[in-house]
N, C-alpha and C positions, 0 to 999 in steps of 0.2 A: 416534102422535107429539103429536097437538094436543090427546091429552087431559092429557098430561103438562105442557104449557106454563104453562096456570093454576095446577096446584101448584106448579111451581117458582118462579114468580111470587112467590108466597105465602110459598113456604119463605126466598125471598132477601128480600122485605121485612120480615116476621118477624125473621131475623138481625140484618137492619140496626138494627131498632128495638129489640130487646133487647140488644143489643151497646150502643147508644147509651145506652140506661138505665145498660147496666153501667159505661160510661166516666163519666157523669154522677156515680153514685152512687160511684164511686169519687172522683173530682175532691173531692164535698162531703164524704165522709169524711176524707180528705186535710186538708181546709181545716179540720176540726172540731178535728182531733187537731192540728192544728199551732199553733191557737187556745187548746187544752185546754193545750199544751206552754207556750205564751209566759204563759198563767195561773199556770201553777205555776211556772216560772222568777222571774216577780214574788214570789209568796209566798216562794219560798226567801230571795230577795234583801232580803226587808225587814227 
C-alpha cells in the first residue's frame, strides 16, 4: 500500500491540473466566441 500512495497523489494532482486547464480553456473560448458574436452583431446592424 505504501507504494501506491505516491502514485495516487500524482494521479490526483494531474487530474486537478488538467481539469483546471480545461476549465480555463473553455472559459477563454466562450469569451472569445461571445466577442466574435458581438462584432458580427455590430456589422449586421450597421
